[in-house]
N, C-alpha and C positions, 0 to 999 in steps of 0.2 A: 629303257627296254632291257629285259633280262632273259637270256637264254635259259631254259629250264632243263635240269637233269631230273628225270622222273623214275619213281619206283615201279617195278613190275611185280604184281602180286601173284604168287604161284598156287592159286587155289586149285584143288583137285579137278574141277570141271573144266579147267582152261584148255584151250588148244595148244598143242606143242609146236605148231608151225605158223599160225596166222599172223601173230605179232612179229616174229622174226622175218617172215616174208615181206611184210610192210616196211620194216626197218632195214631190210637188206642184210641181215645178220644170219649167222648159222644157228639152227635150232640146237638147244642144249639137251633135248630129250625129256626135259621136265615141262610140266604145264606152265604156260604163261597166260594168265587169265585176264588181268586188268592192269593197265598202265595209268596211274593216277597223276593228274595235273591240277595243282591247286595248293591250298594251304591247310588241308585237313591234318590235324596233329598226328593221325595214325601213320601218315606217309607223306609229309610235306615235300613239294618240289624244292630242289636246291637251285640256288642262283649264285653267281660270282660273289654276291654280298652276303650270302648265308641262306638258311632255310626261309622259304617264302612266308611262312606263318610268323617268323620272328621279325622279318622286315615290316610286315603289316602291323604287328603289335607295337613296334617301335615308333611308327608314325602313320597311323591309319588314314588320316586325312590326305597326306601326301600320296599314299599308294592307291587309295580307294576313291578319293574325292569326297567332298563334304556331303553331297546329295546321297551317296551310297551309305556313308556312315550314319547320316540322319535317319535313313530308311531302314537299314538292316543292322546297324551297330558296327563296332570296329572289327569286322571280320569279313573275309571273302565269302559271299553268300552261296557260292556254287562250287561244285567239284566236277571237273571234266575228266573223262576216262576214254581210253580205248578198251573195249570189251571183246574178248575172243572166247566164245563158247565152243568147246569140243565135246561137251556132254551137257545134259540138262541141269539147269540151276534149280534151286528149290522153288516150289509153288508158294507165292508170298503176297502180302499186302503191306501197305505203309499207312500210318495214322495221319490224320489231319493235325494242324498246329495245336488246337485245343486238347485233343486226345493225347498228343505227345507230351505236352506240358503237364497234364494231369497224371499220366502214367509214369513219367520220370520222377515227379514229386513223390508219388506213392512209393515207388521202389527205393528212392533215396531215404524216405522216412522209415521204411522197413529195414534199412541197413543192408540191402542186397548189393554186394560188390559189383561194380560196373562190368568187370570181366567174368562174372559168374555165368556158367553155361545156361542157367535158367533165367537170367536177366533178359527182359524184353526191351526196355527203353534205355538206350545208351546215352541219349541226350534229350533235350527238351524241344527239338525242332521237328518239323514235318519233312517229308522226303518225296515231293513230286519229282518225277524223272522223265527223261525222254531218251529213246534209243534211235539213232539214225544209221541205216545200214550202209556199210561199205562193200559188202558182198551179200548175196542172198542170205537172209537172216530169218530163222524160224523161231516161233514162240507161240505161247498161248496167252490170251489177253481178254478179260472181261466176260461176263456171263452171256451165253446164248439164250434165246428163248427156251424155256423149259421143255416145250414140246419137241423142239429140235434135238435137245440133249436126250430126251426120252427115246426118240427114234434111234439114236446112236447106240444107247445101251440095249434096247430091245433087239436090235439086229445081231447082237452077239450071241443070243440064244442061251444065256446063262441063267438058270433058275433063280439063283440067289440075288440076281439083280432086279427081278420082277417087282419087289416092293418099292425100290427106288423109281422104277418106271412109273408105277402107279402114283407115287407121291408127286412126280414131276407133271402129272396131268391135273393136279389139284389147282385151285385158285384161292387167293391171288398168287401171281407168279413169284413175288418176292418171298412169300411165306413158303412156297414149295421149294425154292432154292435153299432157303435157310434150313428147312427140315432135312433135306437130302444131305447137305454138307455136314450138318450136325450128326446125322446118323452115320455117315462115312467115318467121321473122325472119332466117334465114341463106340464104334462096333468092337466086338471081341477081336483081338489081334489075330488069333489063329484062323477064325472064320473068315475075316477079311483077306488074309493072305491067300486062302484057298480061292476065294472069289476073284481076286486079282489075277491069280495064276490061270484060272479058267478063262477070264476075260482076255488076258494077254494072248493065250493060245488061239482063241477065236479071232481076235484082231489080226493076228499073224496070218491066219488062214484067209480071212476076208480081204486083207490088203486094202488098197485104195485109200479112202478117207479114214479107215481104221488103222492104217499102218503106223501113224505117229504114236499111237498108244502102246503098240507092241514095243516100239523103241524105248518109251519111258519105262515100261515094265522090265525090259532088259537091264536097264541101269538101276532100277529100284524095285526088285522083285517083292511082291507082297505089300507094297506101299499103297495106302488108300488114296494118295495123291494121283495115282494112275487113273482111278475112277473119277476123282474130282476134276481132273483135267478135261474129261469128257463133257463137263458142264460149260466149258469155255470155248471161245472162238480159237480155231487154229489159224495162225497168220504166217505168211511167208512174205517178208518185205523184200523188194528189189532195191538195188543200190540207189541211194538218194531218198528213199521213202523212210518214214519215221513213225513211231508210236509215242504218244504222250500218255503217261500213267499217273493219274491223280490219286488222291487218298482213297483207300478202301477198295481199289480195283485189283482183283486177283490176277496174277500173271506169272509166267515162267518162261525164261529164255531157253532155247534148246541147242541152237547151233548158229554159227556165223560170226563175222567181224563187224563191229559197229562203233560209232562215236556215241558215248553216253554222257548225258549231263544231268545233274540233279542238285537239289538243295543240299547244303552241307550237313548231312545227317547220316547216322548208321542205324536208324530204327527200322527193323524188319520183323514182321510177324509171319511165321511160316505155317503153311497149310498142309504140306506134304512134300514128297520127293526129296527127303532129307533125313539123315540120322540125328539131326539136331532137335533141340527142345521145341515142342509145339504146345503153346498155351491156348488150349481150345476155348475156354470161356472168354479170354481177352480177344482172341481172334474173331470169334463170332460177334463180339461187340463192335469191332472195327470194320469188318467186311460190309460193303454196300451191295446188298442183294438186288441189284437192278440190271435186268437184261438191257444191253445196249450194243450198238455197233462199235467195233474196236476203234474206228476213226483213224484210218491210215492217213498220215500227213504227207503232203508234198510241198516243197518250198514255194513261197510266193516271191516272184522277182520284183525288185525295186528298180527305179530309174538308173541307179548306179551299177546295176548288175548283181548286187548282193541279193542272195536268195534267203529269205527268212522263214523259219519254222514257227508258225504262230501258236503260242500256248497261253493259257489264262493266268499265268502267275508271273511275278516280277523278279524272283530270285535268280532267274537265268533267262537269257535270250540267246538262242543258237541260230547262226546263219552260215551260209556256204558261199564261197566265191570261186567260181570256175573260170579261170583266166586263159584266154587264147594267146598264142604268140603275137606280139605286136600290140596287145591291148594297152590302152592308156592307163597310167597309174591310178590307183584307187586310194583316196584319202580316207583312212580309218580313224583319224583322231577323234577322241570322244571324252566326255567329262566323267566317264565311268571306267573301272578297271576292265582289262581285257586279257584273255588268253587266246593266242593264235596258234593253230595246229595245222601243219602241212600233211596232206594225205596223198598227193600226186604231184609229179614234176618237181621243180626246184625254184619256186617263187621266192621273192625277197620281201621281208618286212623291214623297211629302212634298209640298212646294209646287211641284215642277217638272213642268210639262206634258210628256208624251211623245207628241208628234204622230208620225204614221207616219215611220219612219226616224230618229227622235231617240232618243238613248241617254244613260244616266248610269252612272258608276262609283260604287258604294257600298262604302266601306272596311269591313273586317271589324268587326262589332260596332256599326256605326252604325245607330241606329233609322231604319226606313223603313216607311211605310205606303202602300199602293196604294189610290187612290180613283177614282171616276168610271168611266164606261163606256168600253170599248175592249179591245184585245188587247195584251198585253205578253209578250215572251219574256224569261225569266230565266236567265242563265248564271252558274254558280258551280262550286265544286269539292266533292268528298267528302273530308273530312279529319277 
């Protein structure tokens, strides 16, 4: 078992206080957006034996287990994070595995450097992900029924939004959503900026269900993503609740602290709420224009007391163990690699204390027993 030293990424949207409060450290005044736990080459966790990605490369079967290597190859298939949003993240989607492989191959063949600002595919992997709230966590996720979105836009009373309202009443629903998003992202920049400004002012006056859009416009004045967000479900997770985001589902996180887990990929296609590159044709090819319930997840308890968040993919499995004082030890020994993250109390994994924000990597097959009161998130794979 290896205690992990993890990198905190200072992205501009990060909260200046949420991660320090969890860790019990003093804020630096700078944003602290994400703490990465895993073997991603961009910021691998450090262990007493060296960077985790190098340990795995040196002996993948020992660290990951034969089943995981056979299923996913000689790499840790997931990346675990603490995510602390102090401002909205970009409105975005992720490709499925086939789309990622094709997109990566095409950009490689075109000779586009991986770090180029207009590069879309950083790797050939998909990026399903899940966010589990540690505090109330706000975001936008998945398309609403177009008629509901039309009502939201119509209530603003902005003349330049009326064509979008009419389109949203058309059928079939998938085509209506596609036409509206396409129109938003290809509209004249100055005209759209004026529309967003009028819509934001109206949303501010109306308040209530419209208030979140005024917040987005405050951070991204004139951005078409403000209107695009009105097509999506507005979701506020309570602590312990989660959202699973599959390929093609548009989403944006707004505020809160959570545990995030994802397949080990950096592939993001942005729709708005960002100054970064937006590849409109590729985005429209990837987005799934399907109205659907956002599907808030609550953990399912097992006989051992482990609470599992059920998802349809194998690259990661996230669960939570909330242990009371005097609870019997929990055996977590598994034939797959694990990362254990403490979020409350001071439970112990083996003899290693997991204070809030502390984590360990457990190689496949290594015996590990959880004792003491507190809350631990367990990340592993299904292999």
